[in-house]
C-alpha positions in Angstrom: -238.4 189.4 18.6 -241.8 187.9 19.3 -241.6 184.4 20.5 -245.2 183.5 19.7 -245.9 180.2 18.0 -248.2 178.2 20.1 -251.5 180.0 20.8 -253.1 182.5 18.4 -256.3 184.4 19.2 -257.9 186.9 16.8 -261.5 187.9 16.4 -262.7 184.6 17.8 -261.7 182.9 20.9 -260.9 179.6 19.2 -257.9 181.0 17.3 -254.6 180.0 19.0 -251.8 182.5 19.7 -248.3 181.3 19.5 -245.8 182.1 22.2 -242.5 180.3 22.4 -242.1 181.0 26.1 -245.3 179.1 27.0 -244.8 176.1 24.8 -246.1 172.8 26.2 -243.2 170.4 26.8 -243.2 167.5 24.3 -243.3 164.8 26.9 -246.2 166.4 28.8 -248.1 166.9 25.6 -247.6 163.2 24.7 -248.7 162.1 28.1 -251.9 164.2 28.0 -252.8 163.0 24.5 -252.4 159.4 25.6 -254.4 160.0 28.8 -257.3 161.6 26.9 -257.4 158.9 24.3 -256.9 161.4 21.5 -255.4 160.5 18.2 -251.7 161.1 17.6 -251.1 163.0 14.4 -247.6 161.5 14.3 -248.8 157.9 14.3 -248.1 156.1 11.1 -251.5 155.5 9.6 -250.4 152.9 7.0 -247.6 150.6 8.1 -247.1 149.4 4.6 -245.8 152.8 3.5 -243.7 153.6 6.5 -239.9 153.5 6.3 -237.6 152.4 9.0 -237.1 156.0 10.3 -240.9 156.4 10.9 -241.7 158.5 7.8 -243.6 157.4 4.7 -241.9 155.8 1.8 -238.9 157.6 0.3 -240.9 159.1 -2.6 -243.5 160.6 -0.3 -243.2 164.0 1.4 -245.0 164.1 4.8 -246.2 167.6 5.4 -246.9 168.6 9.0 -248.3 171.6 10.8 -248.4 173.0 14.3 -251.7 173.2 16.1 -253.0 176.6 15.1 -255.1 177.6 12.0 -252.4 179.6 10.2 -249.9 176.8 10.3 -252.4 174.3 9.1 -253.4 176.6 6.2 -249.8 177.1 5.2 -249.1 173.3 5.4 -252.1 172.6 3.2 -250.8 175.2 0.7 -247.4 173.5 0.7 -249.1 170.1 0.2 -251.2 171.2 -2.7 -248.3 173.0 -4.4 -246.2 169.8 -4.2 -249.1 167.7 -5.5 -249.4 170.0 -8.4 -245.7 169.4 -9.1 -246.3 165.7 -9.2 -244.9 165.0 -5.7 -246.7 162.3 -3.5 -247.8 164.0 -0.3 -249.1 162.8 3.1 -250.6 165.2 5.6 -250.0 165.1 9.4 -251.4 168.3 10.8 -252.1 169.7 14.2 -248.9 168.2 15.7 -248.4 170.7 18.5 -245.5 172.8 19.8 -242.1 173.5 18.2 -240.4 171.0 20.6 -242.7 168.3 19.2 -242.6 169.0 15.5 -238.8 169.6 15.4 -238.3 166.3 17.0 -240.7 164.8 14.4 -238.6 166.3 11.6 -235.5 164.8 13.1 -236.9 161.3 13.7 -238.6 161.2 10.2 -242.2 161.3 11.4 -242.7 164.3 9.1 -240.6 165.9 6.3 -241.8 169.4 5.9 -243.5 172.1 8.0 -244.1 175.9 7.7 -241.8 177.8 10.1 -241.1 181.4 11.1 -237.4 182.2 10.7 -236.9 184.5 13.7 -238.7 182.2 16.2 -236.9 179.2 14.8 -233.5 180.9 15.3 -234.4 181.7 18.9 -235.4 178.1 19.5 -232.3 176.6 18.0 -230.0 179.0 19.7 -231.9 178.6 23.0 -231.8 182.3 23.4 -234.7 184.7 23.1 -232.3 187.7 22.7 -230.8 186.6 19.4 -230.3 189.3 16.8 -233.5 189.1 14.6 -233.7 192.7 13.6 -233.0 192.0 9.9 -233.5 189.1 7.5 -229.7 189.0 7.0 -229.0 188.6 10.7 -231.6 185.8 10.9 -230.1 184.0 7.9 -226.6 184.2 9.3 -227.8 182.9 12.7 -229.7 180.0 11.1 -226.7 179.0 9.0 -224.8 178.6 12.3 -227.6 176.9 14.2 -229.5 174.7 11.7 -228.4 171.1 11.7 -227.3 169.6 8.4 -230.3 167.2 8.5 -232.7 170.2 8.0 -232.9 172.7 5.2 -234.6 176.1 4.9 -236.0 177.1 1.5 -236.7 180.6 0.4 -238.6 182.7 3.0 -241.8 184.5 1.9 -242.3 188.2 2.3 -245.2 187.3 4.6 -244.4 187.9 8.3 -246.5 186.9 11.3 -245.1 189.1 14.1 -246.2 191.2 17.0 -247.5 194.6 15.9 -249.0 197.6 17.5 -252.5 198.5 16.2 -254.8 201.5 16.7 -258.3 202.4 15.4 -258.5 204.7 12.4 -260.0 207.4 14.7 -257.1 207.2 17.1 -254.6 207.2 14.2 -256.2 210.4 12.8 -256.6 212.1 16.2 -252.9 211.7 17.1 -251.3 211.6 13.7 -250.1 208.0 14.1 -248.4 206.0 11.3 -245.4 204.7 13.1 -244.5 203.6 16.6 -242.1 206.6 16.6 -245.2 208.8 16.5 -246.3 207.5 19.8 -243.5 209.0 21.8 -245.0 212.5 22.4 -248.6 211.2 23.0 -248.2 207.8 24.7 -248.5 209.4 28.1 -252.2 210.0 27.3 -252.8 206.5 26.0 -253.5 203.0 27.4 -251.9 199.9 25.8 -253.6 196.5 25.9 -251.8 193.2 25.5 -251.1 189.9 27.1 -249.8 190.0 30.7 -246.3 188.8 29.6 -246.0 192.0 27.4 -245.0 194.0 30.5 -241.8 192.0 31.0 -240.7 191.5 27.4 -238.1 193.4 25.5 -240.5 192.9 22.5 -243.0 194.7 24.7 -243.0 197.5 27.2 -239.3 197.3 27.9 -238.3 197.6 24.3 -240.8 200.3 23.5 -239.3 202.5 26.2 -235.7 201.6 25.3 -235.9 201.8 21.5 -238.7 204.3 20.9 -238.8 206.3 24.2 -242.5 205.3 24.4 -244.1 205.0 27.8 -247.8 204.6 28.1 -250.1 206.2 30.8 -251.3 202.7 31.6 -250.7 199.1 30.6 -253.8 196.8 30.7 -253.2 193.0 30.8 -255.8 191.4 28.5 -255.9 188.2 26.4 -252.9 188.4 24.1 -254.6 189.6 21.0 -257.9 187.8 21.6 -261.4 189.1 21.7 -261.0 191.0 25.0 -258.1 193.0 23.4 -260.0 193.6 20.2 -263.1 194.7 22.1 -261.1 197.0 24.4 -259.6 198.7 21.3 -262.9 199.1 19.6 -264.6 200.7 22.7 -261.6 202.9 23.5 -260.8 201.2 26.8 -257.3 200.9 25.3 -256.1 203.1 22.5 -253.2 200.8 21.4 -253.2 197.0 21.2 -250.7 194.3 20.5 -252.0 192.0 17.7 -250.2 189.6 15.3 -249.6 191.1 11.9 -251.5 188.4 10.0 -254.6 188.6 12.2 -257.5 189.0 9.8 -259.4 191.1 12.4 -257.1 194.0 11.6 -258.5 194.3 8.1 -262.0 193.3 9.1 -262.3 196.0 11.7 -260.4 198.6 9.7 -257.6 199.0 12.3 -254.3 200.7 11.5 -251.0 198.8 12.0 -248.2 201.1 13.2 -244.9 200.7 11.3 -241.9 199.5 13.2 -238.9 201.3 11.6 -236.4 200.1 14.2 -237.5 196.5 13.9 -238.1 196.1 17.6 -240.4 193.2 16.9 -237.8 191.5 14.7 -238.2 189.3 11.6 -240.7 186.5 11.4 -240.9 185.5 7.7 -242.8 182.3 6.8 -240.4 179.8 5.5 -240.5 176.0 4.6 -238.4 173.8 6.8 -237.7 170.4 5.2 -235.6 167.4 6.0 -232.5 167.6 3.8 -233.0 164.0 2.6 -236.4 164.8 1.2 -235.4 168.0 -0.6 -234.8 167.9 -4.3 -235.0 170.3 -7.3 -238.7 169.6 -7.9 -239.6 170.3 -4.2 -237.4 173.4 -4.0 -238.7 174.9 -7.2 -242.4 174.3 -6.3 -242.1 175.7 -2.7 -239.9 178.6 -3.7 -242.4 179.6 -6.4 -245.2 179.6 -3.8 -243.2 181.6 -1.2 -242.5 184.2 -3.9 -246.3 185.0 -4.0 -247.0 185.1 -0.3 -247.3 188.5 1.4 -248.5 189.4 4.8 -251.7 190.9 3.4 -252.3 187.8 1.2 -251.8 185.4 4.1 -254.1 187.5 6.4 -256.8 187.5 3.7 -256.6 183.7 3.2 -256.6 183.1 7.0 -259.6 185.3 7.4 -261.6 183.0 5.0 -260.7 180.1 7.4 -261.2 181.7 10.8 -263.8 184.4 10.2 -265.8 183.0 7.2 -265.3 179.3 8.3 -264.3 178.0 4.9 -262.5 174.7 4.7 -258.7 175.0 4.8 -258.3 172.9 1.7 -260.8 175.0 -0.3 -259.0 178.3 0.7 -255.6 176.8 -0.2 -256.8 175.6 -3.6 -258.3 179.0 -4.3 -255.1 180.8 -3.4 -253.0 178.5 -5.6 -255.4 178.9 -8.6 -255.4 182.7 -8.2 -251.6 182.7 -8.3 -251.1 180.2 -11.1 -249.6 177.5 -8.9 -252.1 174.7 -9.3 
C-alpha cells in the first residue's frame, strides 16, 4: 500500500506529497520549529479555554490537520460540518507528520483529524507490509491496532492512493484501461516516479510480481510533481505515478489505470477522533459528510485550492452547501 502522507506535489511545486517512510521525526520537527522561531500550531492560544490535558474546554472539538493542502481542506470541511451541527470548534492546522499529530491526539492537544485508513494501519502496526488490499482487511487490522482512546468514524469512498496514469493518446494507442493491460506493452514504455518507487512493493516490485509488468526503463523523477507531469505530457515517460486525488489528472485530461488486484491498497479518507470527544451529534455530522465524499469530488475541491488558489474555507463552505450539509 502507498505510505505517502507527508509531501504531496501535483501540478505545482508547492503541493506536498505524503510518504510515511520519509516522515520527519516528531522531536526533530519540534526542534526545527523552535530554532526557526515559527509558531507552534499545537500551542494553546487561549489558556482560559484549555483543559488540564492540553485541549480546549470539554465542549469544544479541536480539529487538526497535517501539513499538506488536502489534509487542511478536509479538516476545514470537518470543522464547518460540526459547526453547522451546533458543535463548538477550534482549528489547529498544519501540524506536521503522523508521529506528531497522533501524539497530539493522545495528549489532548487536538481531538479530530482526517486520516487515511491504510496508512494509519501501517503506522499503528509499525509494518508497511500489512494487508491493506481490501476495506475489510483494513477495518479488521485497525480494530486490533487502534487504542481505545481513539475512534474511527465511517470512511468515505474517497481514496488518496498511488495510481498509474497515462495520457489519453497513450491509452488509445495501446488500449490501456487497467494496469493488467500494460503487461504485453510495458517493454516498450518508460515509467516515471519518485526514486523510492524502484524499491517498493507498491511500485516496480509489486508491478512485476502481481501484474507481470516490467517497463523498458524506469526514470526517477519528483514523486508526482511538475517534473513527472511534464515528462508525461512531452512523452519522455509514457506512464507516471500520481496520487489519485491529484487535480492535475483531470486538468490535463490524463487517464488513471484501474488496479483490479489492489496492489496499491486501500486509502480511504476517514475521521480519527479521540473517543472522549465523540458523541452522537459528532458521529452523525461527520458520517453524513463522509457519505458524500468521492475521490472525484475531493479532487475537484482540492483543485480549487491548489490550482485556482481559492481559500480553503471558501471551498469547504461551497462543498457543504452543494451537498446540503451546511
